[in-house]
C-alpha positions as CSV (number, residue, x, y, z in Angstrom):
1,X,0.0,0.0,0.0
2,X,2.8,2.4,0.8
3,X,4.6,1.6,-2.4
4,X,1.3,2.2,-4.3
5,X,0.8,5.6,-2.7
6,X,4.4,6.6,-3.2
7,X,4.2,5.6,-6.9
8,X,0.9,7.6,-7.4
9,X,2.3,10.7,-5.6
10,X,5.4,10.6,-7.7
11,X,3.4,10.3,-10.9
12,X,1.2,13.2,-9.8
13,X,4.2,15.4,-9.0
14,X,5.9,14.7,-12.3
15,X,2.7,15.4,-14.3
16,X,2.1,18.7,-12.8
17,X,4.9,20.5,-14.5
18,X,5.3,24.2,-13.8
19,X,2.6,25.3,-11.4
20,X,2.1,28.1,-8.9
21,X,-0.4,28.3,-6.1
22,X,-1.2,31.9,-7.2
23,X,-2.0,30.6,-10.7
24,X,0.9,32.5,-12.4
25,X,3.2,30.9,-14.9
26,X,5.8,33.7,-14.8
27,X,9.5,32.9,-15.1
28,X,11.0,32.9,-11.6
29,X,13.7,35.3,-12.8
30,X,11.1,38.0,-13.3
31,X,11.4,40.0,-10.1
32,X,10.1,43.5,-11.0
33,X,7.2,45.1,-12.8
34,X,6.7,48.7,-14.1
35,X,3.2,49.9,-14.6
36,X,3.3,53.2,-16.4
37,X,0.4,55.5,-15.9
38,X,-2.2,54.8,-18.5
39,X,-3.4,57.7,-20.6
40,X,-6.8,58.3,-22.2
41,X,-7.7,59.0,-25.8
42,X,-11.4,58.4,-25.1
43,X,-14.0,61.1,-24.7
44,X,-15.8,60.9,-21.4
45,X,-15.3,59.0,-18.2
46,X,-14.4,60.1,-14.7
47,X,-11.5,62.5,-14.4
48,X,-9.5,59.9,-12.3
49,X,-10.2,56.9,-14.6
50,X,-6.7,56.5,-15.8
51,X,-5.2,56.9,-12.3
52,X,-7.5,54.4,-10.6
53,X,-7.0,51.9,-13.4
54,X,-3.2,52.1,-13.2
55,X,-3.4,51.8,-9.4
56,X,-5.7,48.7,-9.6
57,X,-3.2,47.1,-12.0
58,X,-0.3,47.7,-9.6
59,X,-2.2,46.5,-6.6
60,X,-3.3,43.3,-8.3
61,X,0.3,42.4,-9.4
62,X,1.6,43.1,-5.9
63,X,-1.1,41.0,-4.3
64,X,-0.9,38.0,-6.6
65,X,2.7,37.8,-7.6
66,X,6.1,38.1,-5.8
67,X,7.1,40.9,-8.1
68,X,8.1,44.3,-6.8
69,X,6.5,47.3,-8.5
70,X,9.3,49.7,-9.6
71,X,8.9,53.1,-11.2
72,X,10.9,52.3,-14.3
73,X,13.0,49.5,-16.1
74,X,11.0,46.6,-14.6
75,X,11.6,43.1,-15.9
76,X,8.1,43.4,-17.3
77,X,6.4,46.6,-18.3
78,X,2.7,47.4,-18.7
79,X,1.5,50.6,-20.4
80,X,-1.3,51.7,-22.6
81,X,-4.3,53.9,-23.1
82,X,-8.0,53.9,-22.5
83,X,-9.3,54.1,-26.0
84,X,-13.0,53.7,-25.5
85,X,-15.6,54.9,-23.0
86,X,-18.9,54.3,-24.7
87,X,-22.5,54.1,-23.8
88,X,-24.4,52.0,-26.3
89,X,-28.1,51.0,-26.4
90,X,-28.5,47.2,-26.2
91,X,-32.2,46.4,-25.9
92,X,-34.9,48.1,-27.8
93,X,-38.5,48.4,-26.8
94,X,-41.6,48.3,-29.1
95,X,-41.4,52.1,-29.3
96,X,-37.8,52.0,-30.6
97,X,-36.4,53.3,-27.3
98,X,-33.5,51.7,-25.5
99,X,-34.7,49.5,-22.6
100,X,-31.1,49.0,-21.5
101,X,-27.8,50.7,-22.0
102,X,-24.3,49.4,-21.9
103,X,-21.2,51.1,-20.6
104,X,-18.2,49.7,-22.4
105,X,-14.5,50.5,-21.6
106,X,-11.7,49.5,-24.0
107,X,-8.0,49.6,-23.0
108,X,-5.1,49.2,-25.4
109,X,-2.3,47.5,-23.5
110,X,1.4,47.1,-24.4
111,X,3.2,44.4,-22.5
112,X,6.9,44.0,-22.6
113,X,8.8,41.1,-21.1
114,X,12.6,41.7,-21.0
115,X,13.2,38.0,-20.1
116,X,11.1,36.5,-22.9
117,X,10.3,38.9,-25.8
118,X,8.1,36.2,-27.4
119,X,5.5,37.1,-24.7
120,X,5.3,40.8,-25.7
121,X,2.0,42.0,-27.1
122,X,0.0,45.1,-27.9
123,X,-3.7,44.4,-27.9
124,X,-7.1,45.8,-26.8
125,X,-9.0,44.6,-23.8
126,X,-12.7,45.5,-23.4
127,X,-15.4,44.9,-20.9
128,X,-18.9,46.3,-20.2
129,X,-21.7,46.5,-17.7
130,X,-25.4,47.1,-18.6
131,X,-27.7,49.5,-16.8
132,X,-31.4,50.4,-17.2
133,X,-32.3,53.1,-19.7
134,X,-34.3,54.9,-17.0
135,X,-31.0,55.7,-15.2
136,X,-28.5,58.2,-16.5
137,X,-24.8,57.3,-16.9
138,X,-24.1,59.7,-14.0
139,X,-26.4,57.7,-11.8
140,X,-24.8,54.4,-12.7
141,X,-21.2,55.3,-13.4
142,X,-19.9,55.0,-9.8
143,X,-21.3,51.5,-9.5
144,X,-20.3,50.3,-13.0
145,X,-16.8,51.6,-13.5
146,X,-15.1,49.7,-10.6
147,X,-16.7,46.4,-11.8
148,X,-15.5,47.1,-15.4
149,X,-12.0,48.0,-14.2
150,X,-11.7,44.9,-12.0
151,X,-12.6,42.6,-14.9
152,X,-10.1,44.4,-17.2
153,X,-7.4,44.1,-14.6
154,X,-8.2,40.4,-14.3
155,X,-8.1,39.8,-18.0
156,X,-4.8,41.6,-18.4
157,X,-3.3,39.7,-15.5
158,X,-4.5,36.4,-17.0
159,X,-2.9,37.3,-20.3
160,X,0.4,38.4,-18.9
161,X,1.0,36.4,-15.8
162,X,-1.2,33.3,-16.0
163,X,-0.6,32.9,-19.8
164,X,-4.3,32.2,-20.5
């Protein structure tokens, strides 16, 4: 029985490969990250949108990796721009009025990995939240924007650190 358990545990250990309990697949030689302040080329949005988004990214990487956030020359660098902040009608009523609106935020992200340049990318990430047409964007914005930002940060983290 001991031999059987030892054999199964050994097989399980060998088959796991590279795994981290945080879910990251980053090279252990990557010690630092630089997150440059994101800019905006989108019309609209809260005045502090780029600052809060940049800070959420930094906090997420600090919390879920062992990397140290440095102001410049990190082993990996994230930078980009908020390129879209759009309110779109998504559900029409019989009278051709919007029954629901959608706030969609798009972020163009440039990722540079000095340890493995094959991982570099420049791509958009987008996420949205719907809100009732009888509410204005001003009424819904403070509730929707944090949720959208959280999902964008998660998507970016998964692409850069979890390799999903």
